[in-house]
VOPA-554850 format. One record per residue (C-alpha): x, y, z; residue number from 1; residue in one letter. Coordinates in nm, 3 decimals. Layout:
<rs>
<r x="X" y="Y" z="Z" i="NUM" aa="a"/>
...
</rs>
This chain:
<rs>
<r x="14.933" y="25.249" z="11.488" i="1" aa="m"/>
<r x="14.593" y="25.207" z="11.490" i="2" aa="a"/>
<r x="14.425" y="25.197" z="11.143" i="3" aa="y"/>
<r x="14.051" y="25.253" z="11.301" i="4" aa="i"/>
<r x="14.042" y="25.450" z="11.636" i="5" aa="e"/>
<r x="13.689" y="25.469" z="11.770" i="6" aa="i"/>
<r x="13.711" y="25.741" z="12.096" i="7" aa="k"/>
<r x="13.457" y="25.825" z="12.388" i="8" aa="q"/>
<r x="13.163" y="25.757" z="12.110" i="9" aa="v"/>
<r x="12.803" y="25.779" z="12.280" i="10" aa="y"/>
<r x="12.527" y="25.796" z="12.054" i="11" aa="k"/>
<r x="12.171" y="25.819" z="12.201" i="12" aa="s"/>
<r x="11.828" y="25.794" z="12.028" i="13" aa="y"/>
<r x="11.615" y="26.032" z="12.240" i="14" aa="g"/>
<r x="11.630" y="25.881" z="12.628" i="15" aa="e"/>
<r x="11.771" y="25.553" z="12.527" i="16" aa="n"/>
<r x="12.133" y="25.565" z="12.544" i="17" aa="h"/>
<r x="12.247" y="25.319" z="12.244" i="18" aa="v"/>
<r x="12.632" y="25.381" z="12.286" i="19" aa="l"/>
<r x="12.826" y="25.491" z="12.589" i="20" aa="k"/>
<r x="13.165" y="25.551" z="12.613" i="21" aa="d"/>
<r x="13.294" y="25.342" z="12.330" i="22" aa="i"/>
<r x="13.663" y="25.277" z="12.282" i="23" aa="n"/>
<r x="13.787" y="25.108" z="12.021" i="24" aa="i"/>
<r x="14.127" y="25.045" z="11.854" i="25" aa="q"/>
<r x="14.169" y="24.811" z="11.501" i="26" aa="i"/>
<r x="14.490" y="24.724" z="11.365" i="27" aa="l"/>
<r x="14.530" y="24.755" z="10.936" i="28" aa="k"/>
<r x="14.381" y="24.416" z="10.809" i="29" aa="g"/>
<r x="14.245" y="24.267" z="11.108" i="30" aa="q"/>
<r x="13.894" y="24.084" z="11.107" i="31" aa="l"/>
<r x="13.735" y="24.210" z="11.432" i="32" aa="v"/>
<r x="13.406" y="24.123" z="11.529" i="33" aa="t"/>
<r x="13.165" y="24.323" z="11.763" i="34" aa="l"/>
<r x="12.991" y="24.051" z="11.909" i="35" aa="l"/>
<r x="12.657" y="24.061" z="12.156" i="36" aa="g"/>
<r x="12.262" y="24.031" z="12.140" i="37" aa="p"/>
<r x="12.033" y="24.189" z="12.024" i="38" aa="s"/>
<r x="11.981" y="24.542" z="12.100" i="39" aa="g"/>
<r x="12.377" y="24.589" z="12.239" i="40" aa="c"/>
<r x="12.441" y="24.862" z="12.025" i="41" aa="g"/>
<r x="12.653" y="24.681" z="11.793" i="42" aa="k"/>
<r x="12.492" y="24.741" z="11.466" i="43" aa="s"/>
<r x="12.453" y="25.097" z="11.553" i="44" aa="t"/>
<r x="12.827" y="25.134" z="11.591" i="45" aa="l"/>
<r x="12.868" y="24.998" z="11.247" i="46" aa="l"/>
<r x="12.684" y="25.232" z="11.099" i="47" aa="r"/>
<r x="12.789" y="25.519" z="11.267" i="48" aa="c"/>
<r x="13.134" y="25.428" z="11.120" i="49" aa="l"/>
<r x="12.967" y="25.373" z="10.808" i="50" aa="a"/>
<r x="12.799" y="25.716" z="10.854" i="51" aa="g"/>
<r x="12.451" y="25.610" z="10.838" i="52" aa="l"/>
<r x="12.464" y="25.731" z="11.186" i="53" aa="e"/>
<r x="12.556" y="26.065" z="11.358" i="54" aa="e"/>
<r x="12.776" y="26.021" z="11.696" i="55" aa="i"/>
<r x="12.674" y="26.318" z="11.961" i="56" aa="q"/>
<r x="12.971" y="26.269" z="12.128" i="57" aa="e"/>
<r x="13.343" y="26.140" z="12.058" i="58" aa="g"/>
<r x="13.539" y="26.092" z="11.715" i="59" aa="a"/>
<r x="13.592" y="25.814" z="11.497" i="60" aa="i"/>
<r x="13.934" y="25.816" z="11.271" i="61" aa="y"/>
<r x="14.039" y="25.610" z="10.987" i="62" aa="l"/>
<r x="14.377" y="25.576" z="10.855" i="63" aa="d"/>
<r x="14.488" y="25.886" z="11.067" i="64" aa="g"/>
<r x="14.184" y="26.087" z="10.967" i="65" aa="s"/>
<r x="13.891" y="26.181" z="11.172" i="66" aa="e"/>
<r x="13.608" y="26.109" z="10.997" i="67" aa="i"/>
<r x="13.320" y="26.149" z="11.174" i="68" aa="s"/>
<r x="13.150" y="26.437" z="10.985" i="69" aa="q"/>
<r x="13.277" y="26.292" z="10.606" i="70" aa="i"/>
<r x="12.944" y="26.154" z="10.461" i="71" aa="p"/>
<r x="12.913" y="25.833" z="10.410" i="72" aa="a"/>
<r x="13.000" y="25.809" z="10.042" i="73" aa="g"/>
<r x="13.310" y="25.970" z="10.099" i="74" aa="k"/>
<r x="13.424" y="25.773" z="10.348" i="75" aa="r"/>
<r x="13.570" y="25.472" z="10.120" i="76" aa="k"/>
<r x="13.378" y="25.239" z="10.343" i="77" aa="i"/>
<r x="13.221" y="24.920" z="10.183" i="78" aa="g"/>
<r x="12.904" y="24.771" z="10.393" i="79" aa="m"/>
<r x="12.743" y="24.445" z="10.356" i="80" aa="v"/>
<r x="12.367" y="24.405" z="10.510" i="81" aa="f"/>
<r x="12.205" y="24.086" z="10.593" i="82" aa="q"/>
<r x="11.953" y="24.198" z="10.328" i="83" aa="q"/>
<r x="12.139" y="24.141" z="9.973" i="84" aa="y"/>
<r x="11.972" y="24.494" z="9.839" i="85" aa="s"/>
<r x="12.041" y="24.337" z="9.502" i="86" aa="l"/>
<r x="11.870" y="24.527" z="9.176" i="87" aa="f"/>
<r x="11.659" y="24.269" z="9.066" i="88" aa="p"/>
<r x="11.657" y="24.405" z="8.699" i="89" aa="n"/>
<r x="12.061" y="24.362" z="8.636" i="90" aa="l"/>
<r x="12.251" y="24.068" z="8.613" i="91" aa="t"/>
<r x="12.518" y="23.897" z="8.855" i="92" aa="v"/>
<r x="12.821" y="24.139" z="8.667" i="93" aa="e"/>
<r x="12.592" y="24.467" z="8.612" i="94" aa="q"/>
<r x="12.515" y="24.462" z="8.980" i="95" aa="n"/>
<r x="12.824" y="24.424" z="9.071" i="96" aa="i"/>
<r x="13.028" y="24.680" z="8.888" i="97" aa="g"/>
<r x="12.703" y="24.889" z="8.924" i="98" aa="f"/>
<r x="12.933" y="25.134" z="9.154" i="99" aa="g"/>
<r x="13.231" y="25.157" z="8.904" i="100" aa="l"/>
<r x="12.993" y="25.240" z="8.652" i="101" aa="q"/>
<r x="12.856" y="25.562" z="8.868" i="102" aa="m"/>
<r x="13.212" y="25.634" z="8.902" i="103" aa="q"/>
<r x="13.233" y="25.662" z="8.543" i="104" aa="k"/>
<r x="13.480" y="25.440" z="8.516" i="105" aa="m"/>
<r x="13.613" y="25.298" z="8.121" i="106" aa="n"/>
<r x="13.398" y="24.993" z="8.022" i="107" aa="r"/>
<r x="13.661" y="24.789" z="7.965" i="108" aa="d"/>
<r x="13.834" y="24.796" z="8.339" i="109" aa="l"/>
<r x="13.504" y="24.795" z="8.471" i="110" aa="i"/>
<r x="13.491" y="24.464" z="8.331" i="111" aa="s"/>
<r x="13.857" y="24.354" z="8.421" i="112" aa="e"/>
<r x="13.785" y="24.411" z="8.797" i="113" aa="k"/>
<r x="13.456" y="24.258" z="8.770" i="114" aa="t"/>
<r x="13.546" y="23.940" z="8.583" i="115" aa="k"/>
<r x="13.835" y="23.908" z="8.862" i="116" aa="k"/>
<r x="13.607" y="23.971" z="9.167" i="117" aa="v"/>
<r x="13.339" y="23.723" z="9.037" i="118" aa="i"/>
<r x="13.614" y="23.441" z="9.031" i="119" aa="s"/>
<r x="13.697" y="23.576" z="9.358" i="120" aa="l"/>
<r x="13.361" y="23.481" z="9.520" i="121" aa="v"/>
<r x="13.343" y="23.158" z="9.270" i="122" aa="e"/>
<r x="13.027" y="23.288" z="9.042" i="123" aa="l"/>
<r x="13.185" y="23.177" z="8.758" i="124" aa="e"/>
<r x="12.878" y="23.063" z="8.502" i="125" aa="g"/>
<r x="12.700" y="23.328" z="8.681" i="126" aa="k"/>
<r x="12.757" y="23.636" z="8.524" i="127" aa="e"/>
<r x="12.456" y="23.676" z="8.325" i="128" aa="k"/>
<r x="12.183" y="23.581" z="8.565" i="129" aa="e"/>
<r x="11.960" y="23.757" z="8.753" i="130" aa="y"/>
<r x="11.916" y="23.784" z="9.151" i="131" aa="p"/>
<r x="11.560" y="23.596" z="9.120" i="132" aa="i"/>
<r x="11.735" y="23.247" z="8.991" i="133" aa="s"/>
<r x="12.054" y="23.265" z="9.242" i="134" aa="l"/>
<r x="12.031" y="23.135" z="9.584" i="135" aa="s"/>
<r x="12.041" y="23.296" z="9.926" i="136" aa="g"/>
<r x="12.413" y="23.222" z="9.970" i="137" aa="g"/>
<r x="12.458" y="23.362" z="9.574" i="138" aa="q"/>
<r x="12.317" y="23.645" z="9.616" i="139" aa="q"/>
<r x="12.529" y="23.697" z="9.934" i="140" aa="q"/>
<r x="12.804" y="23.648" z="9.720" i="141" aa="r"/>
<r x="12.707" y="23.926" z="9.522" i="142" aa="v"/>
<r x="12.633" y="24.139" z="9.764" i="143" aa="a"/>
<r x="13.037" y="24.065" z="9.882" i="144" aa="l"/>
<r x="13.137" y="24.121" z="9.555" i="145" aa="a"/>
<r x="13.002" y="24.454" z="9.482" i="146" aa="r"/>
<r x="13.159" y="24.588" z="9.760" i="147" aa="s"/>
<r x="13.512" y="24.484" z="9.752" i="148" aa="i"/>
<r x="13.533" y="24.559" z="9.373" i="149" aa="i"/>
<r x="13.485" y="24.944" z="9.539" i="150" aa="m"/>
<r x="13.809" y="24.884" z="9.658" i="151" aa="e"/>
<r x="13.692" y="24.974" z="10.014" i="152" aa="p"/>
<r x="13.947" y="25.088" z="10.309" i="153" aa="k"/>
<r x="13.765" y="24.901" z="10.536" i="154" aa="v"/>
<r x="13.463" y="24.634" z="10.467" i="155" aa="l"/>
<r x="13.218" y="24.639" z="10.728" i="156" aa="l"/>
<r x="12.945" y="24.305" z="10.770" i="157" aa="l"/>
<r x="12.637" y="24.368" z="10.931" i="158" aa="d"/>
<r x="12.499" y="24.018" z="11.006" i="159" aa="e"/>
<r x="12.541" y="23.896" z="10.654" i="160" aa="p"/>
<r x="12.502" y="23.520" z="10.717" i="161" aa="l"/>
<r x="12.217" y="23.488" z="10.949" i="162" aa="s"/>
<r x="11.936" y="23.420" z="10.682" i="163" aa="a"/>
<r x="12.145" y="23.153" z="10.528" i="164" aa="i"/>
<r x="12.084" y="22.771" z="10.632" i="165" aa="d"/>
<r x="12.400" y="22.608" z="10.879" i="166" aa="a"/>
<r x="12.606" y="22.398" z="10.611" i="167" aa="k"/>
<r x="12.595" y="22.706" z="10.335" i="168" aa="l"/>
<r x="12.683" y="22.945" z="10.632" i="169" aa="r"/>
<r x="13.003" y="22.744" z="10.716" i="170" aa="k"/>
<r x="13.069" y="22.759" z="10.338" i="171" aa="s"/>
<r x="13.047" y="23.123" z="10.361" i="172" aa="l"/>
<r x="13.231" y="23.161" z="10.674" i="173" aa="q"/>
<r x="13.553" y="23.028" z="10.502" i="174" aa="q"/>
<r x="13.515" y="23.204" z="10.182" i="175" aa="k"/>
<r x="13.506" y="23.534" z="10.381" i="176" aa="i"/>
<r x="13.846" y="23.436" z="10.565" i="177" aa="m"/>
<r x="13.984" y="23.350" z="10.250" i="178" aa="e"/>
<r x="13.909" y="23.721" z="10.079" i="179" aa="i"/>
<r x="13.986" y="23.866" z="10.391" i="180" aa="q"/>
<r x="14.324" y="23.702" z="10.408" i="181" aa="k"/>
<r x="14.402" y="23.759" z="10.032" i="182" aa="e"/>
<r x="14.298" y="24.104" z="9.984" i="183" aa="l"/>
<r x="14.467" y="24.202" z="10.365" i="184" aa="n"/>
<r x="14.134" y="24.356" z="10.433" i="185" aa="l"/>
<r x="14.059" y="24.521" z="10.745" i="186" aa="t"/>
<r x="13.689" y="24.395" z="10.817" i="187" aa="v"/>
<r x="13.408" y="24.501" z="11.119" i="188" aa="v"/>
<r x="13.163" y="24.202" z="11.142" i="189" aa="f"/>
<r x="12.916" y="24.234" z="11.300" i="190" aa="v"/>
<r x="12.715" y="23.904" z="11.469" i="191" aa="t"/>
<r x="12.538" y="23.757" z="11.767" i="192" aa="h"/>
<r x="12.631" y="23.377" z="11.715" i="193" aa="d"/>
<r x="12.918" y="23.302" z="11.960" i="194" aa="q"/>
<r x="13.065" y="23.037" z="11.730" i="195" aa="d"/>
<r x="13.054" y="23.259" z="11.389" i="196" aa="e"/>
<r x="13.273" y="23.537" z="11.623" i="197" aa="a"/>
<r x="13.538" y="23.238" z="11.757" i="198" aa="m"/>
<r x="13.589" y="23.134" z="11.382" i="199" aa="l"/>
<r x="13.626" y="23.440" z="11.171" i="200" aa="l"/>
<r x="13.787" y="23.716" z="11.457" i="201" aa="s"/>
<r x="14.116" y="23.822" z="11.509" i="202" aa="d"/>
<r x="13.952" y="24.013" z="11.767" i="203" aa="v"/>
<r x="13.614" y="24.016" z="11.953" i="204" aa="i"/>
<r x="13.475" y="24.317" z="12.139" i="205" aa="w"/>
<r x="13.200" y="24.177" z="12.333" i="206" aa="l"/>
<r x="12.897" y="24.465" z="12.370" i="207" aa="f"/>
<r x="12.692" y="24.451" z="12.681" i="208" aa="n"/>
<r x="12.364" y="24.731" z="12.671" i="209" aa="q"/>
<r x="12.593" y="25.002" z="12.490" i="210" aa="g"/>
<r x="12.908" y="24.931" z="12.654" i="211" aa="r"/>
<r x="13.250" y="24.710" z="12.597" i="212" aa="i"/>
<r x="13.213" y="24.417" z="12.788" i="213" aa="e"/>
<r x="13.539" y="24.293" z="12.755" i="214" aa="q"/>
<r x="13.775" y="24.245" z="12.416" i="215" aa="s"/>
<r x="14.050" y="24.011" z="12.310" i="216" aa="g"/>
<r x="14.128" y="23.745" z="12.080" i="217" aa="s"/>
<r x="13.899" y="23.459" z="12.055" i="218" aa="p"/>
<r x="14.106" y="23.202" z="12.308" i="219" aa="i"/>
<r x="14.111" y="23.497" z="12.573" i="220" aa="q"/>
<r x="13.785" y="23.583" z="12.543" i="221" aa="i"/>
<r x="13.642" y="23.203" z="12.609" i="222" aa="y"/>
<r x="13.935" y="23.102" z="12.876" i="223" aa="t"/>
<r x="13.939" y="23.428" z="13.065" i="224" aa="r"/>
<r x="13.591" y="23.594" z="13.089" i="225" aa="p"/>
<r x="13.625" y="23.858" z="13.332" i="226" aa="h"/>
<r x="13.235" y="23.870" z="13.404" i="227" aa="t"/>
<r x="12.931" y="23.694" z="13.469" i="228" aa="h"/>
<r x="12.768" y="23.822" z="13.106" i="229" aa="f"/>
<r x="13.063" y="23.754" z="12.952" i="230" aa="a"/>
<r x="13.073" y="23.382" z="13.026" i="231" aa="a"/>
<r x="12.752" y="23.309" z="13.005" i="232" aa="s"/>
<r x="12.712" y="23.463" z="12.646" i="233" aa="f"/>
<r x="13.051" y="23.346" z="12.473" i="234" aa="i"/>
<r x="13.054" y="23.006" z="12.621" i="235" aa="g"/>
<r x="12.867" y="22.772" z="12.826" i="236" aa="n"/>
<r x="12.984" y="22.813" z="13.154" i="237" aa="y"/>
<r x="12.875" y="22.650" z="13.495" i="238" aa="n"/>
<r x="12.808" y="22.967" z="13.689" i="239" aa="i"/>
<r x="12.798" y="22.912" z="14.029" i="240" aa="l"/>
<r x="12.702" y="23.171" z="14.319" i="241" aa="e"/>
<r x="13.005" y="23.236" z="14.583" i="242" aa="a"/>
<r x="12.781" y="23.043" z="14.834" i="243" aa="q"/>
<r x="12.729" y="22.738" z="14.602" i="244" aa="e"/>
<r x="13.057" y="22.725" z="14.501" i="245" aa="f"/>
<r x="13.207" y="22.702" z="14.925" i="246" aa="h"/>
<r x="12.901" y="22.468" z="14.986" i="247" aa="a"/>
<r x="13.061" y="22.218" z="14.688" i="248" aa="m"/>
<r x="13.435" y="22.256" z="14.759" i="249" aa="v"/>
<r x="13.435" y="22.420" z="15.114" i="250" aa="g"/>
<r x="13.605" y="22.726" z="14.965" i="251" aa="e"/>
<r x="13.514" y="23.093" z="14.940" i="252" aa="t"/>
<r x="13.575" y="23.349" z="14.719" i="253" aa="t"/>
<r x="13.707" y="23.686" z="14.694" i="254" aa="s"/>
<r x="13.458" y="23.948" z="14.778" i="255" aa="d"/>
<r x="13.177" y="23.693" z="14.740" i="256" aa="g"/>
<r x="13.237" y="23.667" z="14.376" i="257" aa="k"/>
<r x="13.079" y="23.402" z="14.148" i="258" aa="k"/>
<r x="13.255" y="23.128" z="13.954" i="259" aa="i"/>
<r x="13.265" y="23.037" z="13.595" i="260" aa="g"/>
<r x="13.349" y="22.673" z="13.504" i="261" aa="i"/>
<r x="13.401" y="22.557" z="13.176" i="262" aa="r"/>
<r x="13.175" y="22.234" z="13.110" i="263" aa="p"/>
<r x="13.475" y="22.079" z="12.938" i="264" aa="e"/>
<r x="13.761" y="22.121" z="13.194" i="265" aa="t"/>
<r x="13.550" y="21.896" z="13.423" i="266" aa="i"/>
<r x="13.639" y="21.521" z="13.428" i="267" aa="q"/>
<r x="13.410" y="21.239" z="13.499" i="268" aa="i"/>
<r x="13.538" y="20.918" z="13.659" i="269" aa="q"/>
<r x="13.379" y="20.535" z="13.814" i="270" aa="r"/>
<r x="13.627" y="20.498" z="14.046" i="271" aa="d"/>
<r x="13.764" y="20.712" z="14.310" i="272" aa="p"/>
<r x="14.158" y="20.812" z="14.284" i="273" aa="v"/>
<r x="14.312" y="21.036" z="14.517" i="274" aa="l"/>
<r x="14.283" y="21.408" z="14.421" i="275" aa="p"/>
<r x="14.609" y="21.494" z="14.178" i="276" aa="a"/>
<r x="14.729" y="21.830" z="14.302" i="277" aa="e"/>
<r x="14.554" y="22.197" z="14.199" i="278" aa="g"/>
<r x="14.245" y="21.988" z="14.183" i="279" aa="e"/>
<r x="13.867" y="21.935" z="14.379" i="280" aa="y"/>
<r x="13.807" y="21.602" z="14.366" i="281" aa="l"/>
<r x="13.409" y="21.539" z="14.450" i="282" aa="l"/>
<r x="13.139" y="21.301" z="14.431" i="283" aa="q"/>
<r x="12.810" y="21.309" z="14.199" i="284" aa="g"/>
<r x="12.509" y="21.149" z="14.052" i="285" aa="k"/>
<r x="12.455" y="21.123" z="13.650" i="286" aa="i"/>
<r x="12.092" y="21.328" z="13.605" i="287" aa="k"/>
<r x="12.068" y="21.313" z="13.271" i="288" aa="g"/>
<r x="12.254" y="21.350" z="12.910" i="289" aa="n"/>
<r x="12.218" y="21.560" z="12.581" i="290" aa="s"/>
<r x="12.420" y="21.490" z="12.269" i="291" aa="p"/>
<r x="12.596" y="21.747" z="12.121" i="292" aa="r"/>
<r x="12.750" y="21.678" z="11.774" i="293" aa="g"/>
<r x="13.059" y="21.493" z="11.900" i="294" aa="n"/>
<r x="13.005" y="21.581" z="12.285" i="295" aa="v"/>
<r x="12.814" y="21.493" z="12.490" i="296" aa="l"/>
<r x="12.709" y="21.726" z="12.801" i="297" aa="r"/>
<r x="12.615" y="21.546" z="13.157" i="298" aa="y"/>
<r x="12.397" y="21.700" z="13.406" i="299" aa="q"/>
<r x="12.556" y="21.635" z="13.710" i="300" aa="i"/>
<r x="12.459" y="21.661" z="14.091" i="301" aa="e"/>
<r x="12.721" y="21.771" z="14.360" i="302" aa="v"/>
<r x="12.585" y="21.837" z="14.669" i="303" aa="k"/>
<r x="12.240" y="21.933" z="14.575" i="304" aa="g"/>
<r x="12.415" y="22.146" z="14.262" i="305" aa="i"/>
<r x="12.343" y="22.082" z="13.912" i="306" aa="r"/>
<r x="12.681" y="22.092" z="13.675" i="307" aa="l"/>
<r x="12.699" y="22.050" z="13.315" i="308" aa="h"/>
<r x="13.022" y="21.835" z="13.204" i="309" aa="a"/>
<r x="13.114" y="21.794" z="12.848" i="310" aa="d"/>
<r x="13.286" y="21.472" z="12.702" i="311" aa="v"/>
<r x="13.361" y="21.321" z="12.336" i="312" aa="l"/>
<r x="13.107" y="21.099" z="12.278" i="313" aa="f"/>
<r x="13.252" y="20.769" z="12.274" i="314" aa="r"/>
<r x="13.024" y="20.471" z="12.287" i="315" aa="s"/>
<r x="13.260" y="20.253" z="12.583" i="316" aa="f"/>
<r x="13.272" y="20.579" z="12.825" i="317" aa="t"/>
<r x="12.931" y="20.609" z="12.826" i="318" aa="l"/>
<r x="12.751" y="20.706" z="13.226" i="319" aa="f"/>
<r x="12.401" y="20.610" z="13.279" i="320" aa="e"/>
<r x="12.161" y="20.793" z="13.459" i="321" aa="n"/>
<r x="12.165" y="20.752" z="13.829" i="322" aa="g"/>
<r x="12.572" y="20.617" z="13.812" i="323" aa="a"/>
<r x="12.728" y="20.726" z="14.141" i="324" aa="n"/>
<r x="13.061" y="20.910" z="13.993" i="325" aa="v"/>
<r x="13.360" y="21.101" z="14.083" i="326" aa="y"/>
<r x="13.420" y="21.486" z="13.939" i="327" aa="v"/>
<r x="13.756" y="21.647" z="13.905" i="328" aa="s"/>
<r x="13.802" y="22.004" z="13.858" i="329" aa="i"/>
<r x="14.150" y="22.169" z="13.790" i="330" aa="p"/>
<r x="14.142" y="22.476" z="14.071" i="331" aa="k"/>
<r x="14.307" y="22.673" z="13.816" i="332" aa="r"/>
<r x="14.012" y="22.671" z="13.588" i="333" aa="d"/>
<r x="13.713" y="22.745" z="13.832" i="334" aa="c"/>
<r x="13.751" y="23.155" z="13.721" i="335" aa="l"/>
<r x="13.585" y="23.463" z="13.951" i="336" aa="e"/>
<r x="13.359" y="23.659" z="13.785" i="337" aa="l"/>
<r x="13.313" y="24.038" z="13.860" i="338" aa="s"/>
</rs>
């Protein structure tokens, strides 16, 4: 049974329909990501779940109870924003324990819980420091600890790492995953970063213009996108019009659908070979390349159509610009897109 269930939710601001018939189910203990471009409705849905925004239609259930009309403060949901919103005049431990203090919890118990959470987010030695003396990553960990200490039923994270540099961001992504698993937290994470979503998620819900475009595990979403939008957003697919695909391989698509091909499924070789069963073997010319970490992305022209292909960056297999090559593409990796 779903721990969180969002049923037929609509949300509008005047004539602007931000959420359109949203239906989502989340199991207890899952880390779920709402992924999509800016303005697609993902943060609005998070705020509706938290109780910071009202929905016009539909219902939201948590642990079997409808919470759509329950005030935010009584939903037992924690939320961490992109802005840390720490109290500048309180120390790290005071910021973290503030919510428990407002509940008038015993001081010794607050101290015990605060110490445990500070250890969990690895802020030992920073207890007496004020936010101004902390790095952005340390401040974000304080904000995370402040939510965790309240023992929420659900933790909501609204692009919490977008203002942090790349190296520290990877470290905090790992820390979030460790904390989520250790505490068996149900987490809903909002991001526009496909790599972040792929790394963190048990399930991704891909949003587009207020609707859910597709959902599934990171592997399912990446390897089997259903639509042009999903293929263009979640990966670096080559997306060909039906007529381009026909011109390239001589085959037609059903109902004139577009074709998506992942760049890493395309193999490049210098010498001609017989095509393997279930493969297209095509002649092409290297038109350029761009390094991407340990991957080199080639631009290849095949019958007037540009493809990009990703290969591991190995100096002994580099192809020079203008080189004539042979390209093999598995037919099973040519995906029809709606």
